N, C-alpha and C positions, 0 to 999 in steps of 0.2 A: 474856453475849450474848443480849438477847429477840429475837424476830421477832416482830412485829405483821401479821397478815393479813388483807385483806379483798377477798372477791370483789366485783368492782365490775359494776353493770349501769343503765343511764340514773342516773349519777350525776353529771354535767357540772359542776353547780353547788355540789353539797357536798363534792366533791373537796378544794379548797383547804381548806377549812374542817379535813375530817377530818385531812389531812396536817399542819395549822398546829398544831389540837390534842394530836396524837400528838407533833407535836415537844416542844411545849412541856409536857407530861405527864413524857415521859421525859429530858427536862433534870432536873426535878425530881428522878426517880429517880436519875440519874446513872451507868445503865448503860450498856452499849453497846447498840446496837441497828440494826434494818433494817426498813423496812416494804416491805412486799411487799404491792404491788397488782394482782390478776389480772382482767383484763377479760374478762369471758364475751360476747364479741361485741357490744358494748351498739352500738345504731343511731344513738346522740346521740354527741356529740361526746365521751366519755368518754377515749378512746383518746388522743386530743391533747393532753387538758387532764395526762393522766397524763404524758404524754412533757414537757411544759412544767413540769410540777410536778420531774421528775428531773433536767431541766437544772442545776435551782439545791441539788439534796440528794441529798449522797453517799451518805442512809443508804437510797434508796431501790430497788428491784428491782421490774420493772415488767414486766407479761407479758401477752399477747394470745393467746385461745385460736383457732382456725382458725375456729370457729362457734360458736352459741349450745349450750353444753352442758348448762348447768344450773347454780345456785347451787353443789350437793353438791360434784361433779365440778371445779367450779372452786376452792372449797375445798382438795379433794384436790391440785391442782397446784402451788396455794402452800404446802401442807404440803411436798409431796417439795421444793421451793425452798428451805425454811427451814434456817437453820445456826446458827440459837441452842440454848440448852441450853433456854430458857424460850420456849415459842411462845403467844401471842395470837392468838384470831381473833374477829372480829368484823364486826358488818355495815357496808356503806358508806355508810348513811342517816343517822348520826348518833343513833340511836336507841338503839343501842350509846355510851356516852359515850364518847370515851376518855382524861377524867379517873378515871374507874373502875379503871383499869389499875393504878393504882399502890396501891389499894386491895387487888386483886384479888394483885397479887405479893407486896407485906406479907404476906397469909396465906399464900400457898404458901411462903414463908421460913421459916414455924412449924411445916414438915415435911411437908405435903401433895404430894402427886402431880399435884393438879389445883383448882384451884380454880372454881368455876362463877356464873356471876351470876344470881342469883333474881331476877328483876322484882318490884319491890314491888307496881306497878301497871300494867299493860301498856297502852299510849296506843294502841294498835290500834283497828278501829272492832269493833263488835260481832258482825257477823259473820266477824272473821278470828278473834276470840277464842272465840267459842262452835265453829267448825269445826275450830279447833285443839286446844279441851278435849275434843270427842266425838273427835277422833282418837286423843288421846292415851290418852283411857278404854279404847277400844276395842283400840287395840295393845296394850296393859297387858293387857287381857283374854285375847287370841288369844297372846300371845307369852309371858305369865307374866312378863314384869319390870316392875319400878316405875319408870316415866319420871314426872320431875316436869313436872307442865306450866307453870311459873312458868319453868322453866330450857330455854334455847334454845343458840345455837353459840358466843356470848359468852362468854369463861373465859378461864383461863392453864393452859399445862398443859405437865409435865414433858415433855424429848425423849422418853424410854422409853416415856411414853405414844401418843407422835404416831407412833415407832416402829413400835409394836404396830398402828394405825388404818392404817398406811400398808401394813401384812403382810396386812390382812383383803381377800380377791381378791373380795370380791363385784360383781359386776357393777352392780347398783343401790347409788347410794352414797348414806349419809344421815350426815352427820357426827356431829349431838349424837345418834343413836343408836349409831353406833359407840362413840362414849366411854362412854356408859352400859354398854355391853356387855362391854368389855375391862378395865372394875374397877376396881383401885389405891384409894389412900388417896383420897379426894377429900372434899371441902367446898364449900357452897354456902352463898353470902354474899349477902347483899341488897344490890342496887344502885337506882340510879334510872332508869327507863326515859322517854326524850326521847320528846317528838311527832314525828311524820316532818317533815322539813325543807321536803322538796321532793316534789310528785308524788305517786303510790300506789303499792302493794305491785304487783308485778307475775305474782302468782300470783294467775291466775283462778281463778274455783271449777273448772272441768275441767281445769286443770294441779294444782290442789292436790287434786281426787280422785286422778287419776291418779296423782299420786306416794305418796299415800296408800295407795294398793292396790298399785302395785309393792313399798312398802316392807312393807307386812304380809303379803305374800305371798314375799318375799325372807327374811323374819325368822324366820317360823315356818309351821308344816305345820297347823296348828287349822284352818285352813280347811278343808283336805283333811279333818278329823277333821268337822267340820260337814256337811260335804257327805255323808259315811258316813251320821251320823245322820238325814240328813234324808231319804238313800234308806233306812234300814233303814227308817225312824217310817213309809215309808209302804209299804212292804213287809208290817209287821206289821198295818199299819190294812187291807190288803188282808186277811188271816185274817178280821178283822170286818165285813168288806165281805161277803166270800164267804159266813160265818154268817147274816147279814142277808139276801143274795141266797137262800141254802137256805132261810129258813124261809119265806120272800115264796111259793117255788117250792110248796113242802110246804103253802101256805095257798090254793094257787092262785091268787096275784095275778101271778104271772108263768107266761105261759103260751107265749110265745116259744122254741123249740126253740136251746140252745145261745148263749142271752142271758147266763145267769151266770156261765158257764165264760168267755167272750170277755171281760167285764166284769173277773171277776179274774184273767184273763191282761193286761188293758192295764195293772191299777191293781201288780200285781207286777211286772211286767218294767221299767214307765214308774221303776219305785223303784229297782231294780237298774241300769237303763242312766243314771240321773241319778248314783247312787250312782260309777258306773265311770268314767265319761266325765268325772266332777268330780276325780278322782285322779288318772287319765291326764292330762288336759291341761294342768291345772296344773304337774303335775313336767314334762311335756314342755316348756313354755314355759319352764320356770324355766332345766330343763336346757339349752336349744336358745341363750337368752343368757349362759350360761356358757360353754359350748364354743364359739361363735365367738371368743372371746378378744379382743373388739375391743377397745382402748385407751377407757378413760373420757373422755379429753379429748386434746386434740392441742395445742399452743404454738405457733403459728403466727410470734409475734415477740417478743422480749425486750432490753429494756435494762436493763442492772444497774449502779448510779451512773452515772459519766459516761462510758461502754463508750457502743457505738452496735453492737447488734447486729441 
């Protein structure tokens, strides 16, 4: 059994072609399969289109979240419902091409636990490519991981890999980074990245920045170390400032009593405060999100094969 999972958002026009192409490639592969679509509470008619498609396709399982939780929680929702030994994760906008599933699956059968699609040439706009590139570089530096910027969610994963990912209890979800973290025997294979068929990316710059910040804080404590270093540097600098003001005082350049000690105190304490607040604030924020133990997603409706629930 192969499970094909795709999170859905603003995809009413691409869904029929997506399902048709998945059916075509799976017919060539000749294995049992299921198509799992997760509607991330899309504001368009995606859910209606999904229901219409499920009416005539016994391979389909469709789920609708109670609100817009985001792409990665939607992927996790789909993973939790998959029953296949092999699981394919792909986007719904057809930039990830279903025809490439056959290539991924054949490579996986050579003995790999996961095979990820490496985009030969990304067909995204310049801004998205640049922001993604700099985020990955920053992420790699702060986490000491080696994430390939050419690889995203699209790939095929063995059941044991997915089980390991589902066991990660982080509140901030990032599927592709979880894949990198769990390890296993992997392979990256070049695939053709397609142009977006309809609309534009639903990630605004603000959303991308927020997601990037949350992921980095969730995966790494190096920002805290940077904060400590920054505060420490200011404190060390205050020593040189103190020497400077002492010399200036002895030379008669500073005549105001208490001026030097006041400036020195401000510099030193500011560094110490920045250091401490940075450490405490970030850790408290991360702990707060984790201890609430809220569900990452809530499924509102589901239709499995020809049943209606």
